[in-house]
N, C-alpha and C positions, 0 to 999 in steps of 0.2 A: 107467451106475449110477446107481440111484434111491439119492439120500442121504437121503430122508423126504417125506413128504407136503409138498406147498406152503402154507406161509400164504396168510393173506387177503392179494391187492393183489400178491403175488410170480409172475411169469412165469416158465414153464420156457424156458432159450434152449436156441435151435436151432441145427443145424450148419448152416443155410442163413442165417438171419437174423445169425451170425457171418459167414458169408462176404460178405453183402449187404453189412451195415457195413465191413466193411474194403475192400470195391470201391469202395463210397459216399466213405470219405475220399480213397481212393487218389485217384477221379476228382476229388475238391473240390482233393486236393493239385495235381494236373496243372494243373488252370486256374489255381488261385493262380500259378504258377510261370509257367504261361506267359503268364498275365495281366502279370505283374510284369518278365517279362524283355520282353514286347514295349513296354512304355510305357518300359522302361528304355533297349531299343534306341532307340525312337523321338527319347527326348532325347538319346541318345549323338550321333546324326550331328551335332549341332552341333561336335562335336571331330573330325570329320574334315577333311582336309587338302582344301584347295580346289581347288588343282591336280591333288592324282591319284582326291580321291574315298576317302582309304586311312584308315582311322580308326585312329590310332594307340594312343588308348586304350579298348578297352569294355568299360567298367562292367557290359554286360547279363552279362559270363561270369562275374568276380567274383559278382555276386549270385547265379546259381545254381551257383556253386561252394561259395559260403559257405553257402546252402540245404543243400546235400546233404552237404555237412561236418556242419552243425549237428542234421541230422534222424538222421543214419547210412547205412548198407548197405539200410537196409530201405523207405526214400525213392527208391532210386535210380530205378527205374521211370519212377512219375508223374512225378519230376523232369528227367528225360531226355523224355519224351513232352512234357510241358510245354515246355522249349525247343525238339524237334523242329516243335511244332505255332506256337508263336512265330516261327520266326524264317524259316518257311516263307509264314505269312502277312504277316511284315514283307515278304519280298521279293514278293511277289505285290504289295503294295501299291505300292512303290516301280517296280511294271513290268517285273519281271525275268522271265525264263521260268522255268516250272516247274522243268526241271531244272538252273538255277540255286541257285533257292532248296533243290531237297533235298538238294544238294550241301553248302552251307553249313550246313544245317540238321545234317546226319547230325558234321558237321566242327565245328559248336559241341557236339551233344553227345557227340562222344566228346574235346571237350576240358575241359566240365564235369566228365567220368568220371574224365580221365587225372589235372586236376588234385585230384579229390576223394580219389584212390587213393590218391595219391604223399602229399597231406595226414597221410594217416588213417594210413599208413604208415610215415612217420619223425617221426610229431609223436605223444605218448601223449593218451592223450586224458582230460586232464582241463582244468579249467577254463581256466587261463592258456594251457595250449597250444591250445584251441579260439578261446579269442580272436585269439591268435597268429595260429591258422592261418587265420580269417575276413578279419581284416586281409590276407597275402598272399596267397588268395585272390581278395580286391577289387581288390588292385592288381594284379595281373598283367594285362601288355600284349597286344595280340590281334598 
């Protein structure tokens, strides 16, 4: 429905333009989350036990869960896709088989969704609760 004539310098918004902006924002968010997760994962390898090669503490999962908690459920798919791409790339750099990278990527993405979902379910969305929830998500152990 047309609300009136456009004034000078005003552009008409289209559905396709809004759709493209949303997709571009989602792709940018996925890239930012993926890069953050990837760099945090590389730094986290120093926390692994040398004898078993198992990380006792994995801050990358806390970072991705915290981002999802802070941005809400509308950012679910960009955050999950960023985590999946980062974990697969991380395992390919470590010379693991692709199937291992995919398995870890799916489990890390599920962990992110579960932690964020539980925190959103059991804590009200207030500023005090969000700060506590993000610190809880960051301190989760792998």
